[in-house]
C-alpha atoms as one frame of an Amber mdcrd trajectory, in Angstrom:
protein
   4.642 -55.459-220.476   6.511 -58.134-218.329   5.230 -57.051-215.004   3.880
 -60.539-214.003   3.761 -59.987-210.393   1.866 -56.667-210.436  -0.493 -58.262
-213.023  -1.169 -61.020-210.633  -1.727 -58.788-207.661  -4.184 -56.532-209.611
  -6.208 -59.454-210.896  -6.399 -61.045-207.398  -7.792 -58.071-205.765 -10.273
 -57.379-208.606 -11.140 -61.096-208.191 -11.812 -60.910-204.497 -13.973 -57.832
-204.998 -15.895 -59.565-207.692 -16.722 -62.591-205.371 -17.851 -60.209-202.809
 -20.185 -58.613-205.029 -21.596 -61.885-207.030 -23.458 -64.830-206.077 -23.122
 -67.368-208.851 -21.026 -70.672-208.434 -17.925 -71.998-210.224 -18.927 -74.690
-212.832 -17.219 -76.734-215.382 -16.135 -74.823-218.250 -18.042 -75.595-221.570
 -16.310 -77.550-224.410 -14.592 -80.815-224.756 -12.858 -81.780-221.611  -9.008
 -82.040-221.827  -6.767 -84.869-221.007  -4.260 -82.598-219.038  -6.221 -79.794
-217.438  -9.555 -79.615-215.536 -11.007 -76.261-216.433 -13.801 -74.529-214.587
 -15.195 -70.826-214.388 -17.327 -68.355-212.775 -19.964 -67.241-215.317 -20.073
 -63.801-214.074 -16.422 -63.201-214.624 -14.632 -63.157-217.898 -11.649 -65.775
-216.910 -11.011 -69.536-216.751  -9.275 -71.610-213.947  -7.114 -74.620-214.963
  -5.791 -76.990-212.811  -3.434 -79.894-213.845  -4.737 -83.271-213.326  -3.066
 -85.981-211.383  -2.822 -88.526-214.225  -3.053 -88.173-218.113  -4.989 -90.690
-220.022  -3.358 -92.107-222.950  -1.872 -91.189-225.621  -0.538 -88.172-223.458
   2.980 -89.156-222.319   4.039 -86.095-220.165   4.233 -85.272-216.496   3.215
 -82.223-214.472   6.541 -80.847-214.582   6.678 -80.894-218.134   3.169 -79.081
-218.328   4.612 -76.373-216.022   7.819 -75.973-217.993   5.710 -75.617-221.203
   3.483 -72.759-219.628   6.582 -70.980-218.381   8.010 -71.271-221.803   4.749
 -69.373-223.200   5.133 -66.978-220.372   8.449 -66.050-221.405   8.378 -66.253
-225.073   6.963 -63.754-227.688   3.188 -64.646-227.935   2.614 -62.503-231.072
  -1.059 -62.048-229.824  -1.816 -65.574-230.700  -1.336 -67.456-227.355  -3.381
 -66.617-224.297  -1.462 -65.004-221.284  -1.806 -66.968-218.080  -1.370 -66.128
-214.467  -0.006 -68.800-212.111  -1.195 -69.215-208.515  -0.212 -71.233-205.564
  -2.294 -72.101-202.395  -5.465 -70.237-203.590  -8.336 -70.553-201.093 -11.771
 -70.111-202.204 -15.178 -70.293-200.368 -16.691 -73.833-200.886 -20.273 -72.672
-201.186 -19.271 -70.876-204.389 -18.594 -74.260-206.143 -21.116 -76.398-207.798
 -21.401 -79.958-206.857 -20.505 -81.262-210.137 -17.514 -79.316-210.294 -16.245
 -80.180-206.757 -16.765 -83.957-207.550 -14.787 -83.644-210.759 -11.852 -81.864
-208.882 -11.892 -84.421-206.206 -11.592 -87.117-208.954  -8.953 -85.903-211.430
  -6.796 -83.808-208.982  -7.168 -84.892-205.352  -3.398 -84.084-204.650  -4.094
 -80.376-205.785  -7.424 -79.633-204.639  -8.384 -80.065-200.958 -11.870 -79.609
-199.787 -12.750 -78.435-196.181 -15.918 -77.722-194.603 -16.244 -73.923-195.529
 -13.224 -73.593-198.091 -11.528 -75.041-201.122  -7.814 -74.870-201.192  -6.031
 -75.161-204.675  -2.317 -75.729-204.531  -1.745 -74.740-207.929  -3.901 -73.360
-210.800  -3.478 -71.080-213.921  -5.920 -68.163-214.903  -6.799 -67.268-218.487
  -9.076 -65.044-220.267 -12.213 -66.812-220.896 -12.844 -67.249-224.859 -15.278
 -69.540-226.679 -13.773 -72.813-227.833 -13.221 -72.519-231.375 -15.022 -76.025
-232.285 -18.123 -74.664-230.432 -18.096 -71.185-232.358 -17.514 -73.084-235.651
 -20.532 -75.558-235.047 -22.956 -72.493-234.239 -21.866 -70.733-237.335 -22.537
 -73.895-239.445 -25.958 -74.445-237.543 -27.110 -70.841-238.433 -25.494 -71.011
-242.018 -23.358 -67.846-241.375 -20.952 -68.504-244.343 -19.258 -65.240-244.287
 -18.467 -65.638-240.347 -17.093 -68.990-241.057 -14.762 -67.965-243.858 -13.436
 -65.236-241.468 -12.791 -67.410-238.455 -11.212 -70.233-240.657  -9.028 -67.539
-242.176  -8.109 -66.349-238.628  -7.239 -70.058-237.477  -4.809 -70.270-240.333
  -3.272 -66.919-239.725  -2.925 -67.646-236.162  -0.982 -71.040-236.899   1.280
 -69.102-239.379   2.032 -66.293-237.038   2.880 -68.827-233.981   5.286 -70.598
-236.591   6.875 -67.210-237.415   7.527 -66.885-233.728   9.341 -70.371-233.832
   6.219 -71.946-232.049   4.635 -75.331-233.278   1.432 -75.975-231.202   1.437
 -79.455-231.311  -2.115 -80.356-230.871  -3.860 -77.915-233.411  -7.605 -79.266
-232.929 -10.160 -76.585-233.016 -10.888 -77.158-229.406  -7.561 -75.959-228.416
  -8.133 -72.723-229.808 -10.525 -69.754-228.606 -12.337 -67.035-230.415 -12.393
 -63.667-228.614 -15.199 -61.265-228.534 -13.645 -59.453-231.450 -13.360 -62.736
-233.580  -9.720 -63.167-233.082  -8.340 -66.799-232.766  -6.022 -67.487-229.867
  -4.083 -70.741-228.972  -4.538 -71.678-225.187  -3.642 -75.295-224.736   0.080
 -75.584-224.167   0.814 -79.144-223.133   2.163 -80.263-226.340   3.683 -76.961
-227.543   7.373 -77.141-228.926   9.778 -74.918-230.856   9.310 -75.173-234.673
  13.002 -75.663-235.331  12.823 -78.815-233.186  10.324 -80.458-235.481  11.200
 -82.774-238.302   8.524 -82.066-241.081   8.406 -85.008-243.484   6.188 -85.962
-246.503   4.554 -89.348-246.404   6.675 -91.994-248.560   4.609 -93.629-251.370
   3.441 -97.124-250.907   5.350 -99.839-252.538   2.147-101.755-253.079  -1.611
-101.177-252.452  -1.668-103.601-249.431   0.484-101.242-247.481  -1.932 -98.558
-247.629  -4.669-100.695-246.336  -2.554-101.683-243.403  -3.391-100.411-239.838
   0.343 -99.481-239.237   2.205 -97.154-241.284   4.572 -98.667-243.946   7.286
 -96.054-243.204   9.530 -95.448-240.207   8.285 -92.670-237.717  10.799 -91.196
-235.277  10.209 -88.796-232.182   9.695 -85.534-233.552   8.572 -86.441-237.156
   5.486 -84.569-238.342   3.592 -85.402-241.449   1.582 -82.222-242.588  -0.222
 -84.359-245.183  -2.216 -85.950-242.245  -3.430 -82.490-240.955  -6.693 -82.103
-243.158  -8.501 -85.143-242.014  -7.152 -85.076-238.371  -8.318 -81.259-238.089
 -11.367 -81.211-240.327 -13.799 -84.183-240.219 -16.416 -82.114-241.955 -15.446
 -82.240-245.720 -16.933 -79.107-246.656 -14.932 -77.200-243.868 -11.764 -78.917
-244.997 -12.094 -77.856-248.601 -13.011 -74.171-247.398 -10.002 -74.192-245.232
  -7.787 -75.804-248.034  -8.435 -72.922-250.083  -7.555 -70.475-247.672  -4.226
 -71.983-246.163  -3.710 -75.284-247.849   0.121 -74.382-247.631  -0.045 -75.723
-244.178  -0.669 -79.188-245.319   2.845 -79.256-247.023   6.066 -80.239-245.421
   7.873 -77.678-247.574   5.906 -74.763-246.103   7.073 -75.683-242.681  10.454
 -76.292-243.683  10.618 -72.843-245.300   9.678 -71.083-242.214  12.338 -73.214
-240.235  14.843 -72.013-242.838  13.906 -68.397-242.277  14.127 -68.764-238.561
  17.509 -70.345-238.406  18.727 -67.812-240.951  17.818 -65.091-238.327  14.988
 -63.475-240.581  12.369 -61.711-238.507   8.936 -62.281-240.067   6.424 -59.588
-239.685   3.363 -60.447-237.291   0.608 -57.977-237.652  -2.029 -57.543-235.119
  -4.833 -56.700-237.473  -6.453 -58.477-240.480  -5.451 -57.830-243.991  -8.899
 -56.124-244.567  -7.505 -53.205-242.190  -3.861 -52.731-243.523  -2.898 -49.914
-245.280  -2.695 -50.459-249.035   0.405 -49.844-250.868   0.077 -47.544-254.084
   2.672 -47.695-256.499   3.120 -44.124-258.067   5.186 -43.046-260.895   7.095
 -40.259-258.859   8.277 -38.651-262.276   4.984 -38.698-263.912   3.407 -37.346
-260.617   6.076 -34.420-260.431   5.203 -33.683-264.187   1.647 -33.266-263.574
   2.023 -31.045-260.487   4.876 -28.942-261.794   3.932 -25.046-262.016   3.244
 -23.525-265.529   5.972 -21.056-266.327
């Protein structure tokens, strides 16, 4: 509702109470480790804690200040129910006894300027909290292992709808790998990695030019010029879905996301001031539109004289 300060205060009080009535330790959150954030959690709490690393491995070419700016962008932007809400804290002090040795070792290694460890406490100078979700890559792997085709179809459709609804809100996620999306307990797909987020209208979506001769396609370097902000949606399928079966399934559901024309059409609608509907529920729950012949309906119900 926009009451960020009150929300932070309520969560912090609930969090302290939870610490008092629990005994488990903070551990590294499951999933693929990010290049920008170190993420940990308390297993008994449905939240995660994210600390910005001191240094980012290539190819990340951003700074701490840029990461904070993008998190602030999300905080003040219309999240359309597809971007996780975050709470930002400074100088948070936690009991050292509640941290696992593995977690403390990682925090000391990747964020020594932010995380200070004392005899009985840990001081974290800056962090974000978010609602805990299952990383989508892990969720999809479990569905594939169990052969749950119906749930796999549903979550892939949700993933495509999440990207399209973010685009309708003038947001391009940047890094759209499945590991950067989470699945809620209700099966809703939500984006939660903001370090490469950008306004959609600032992107330049292009088609890949045809090669002049076969050797160009075999070259390790692109045969066409690439400028900052250029995005080639034709590259998305292989990049996002190494599994060919899942790639084909998603293409059937949302193959338009792999075309530059789709993204440019959304950009055009935004620049023209059109407001696109973003519904918070799946198509199966939407009210159906029934086209009724009003004249025929009145005739059938007219009283007999």
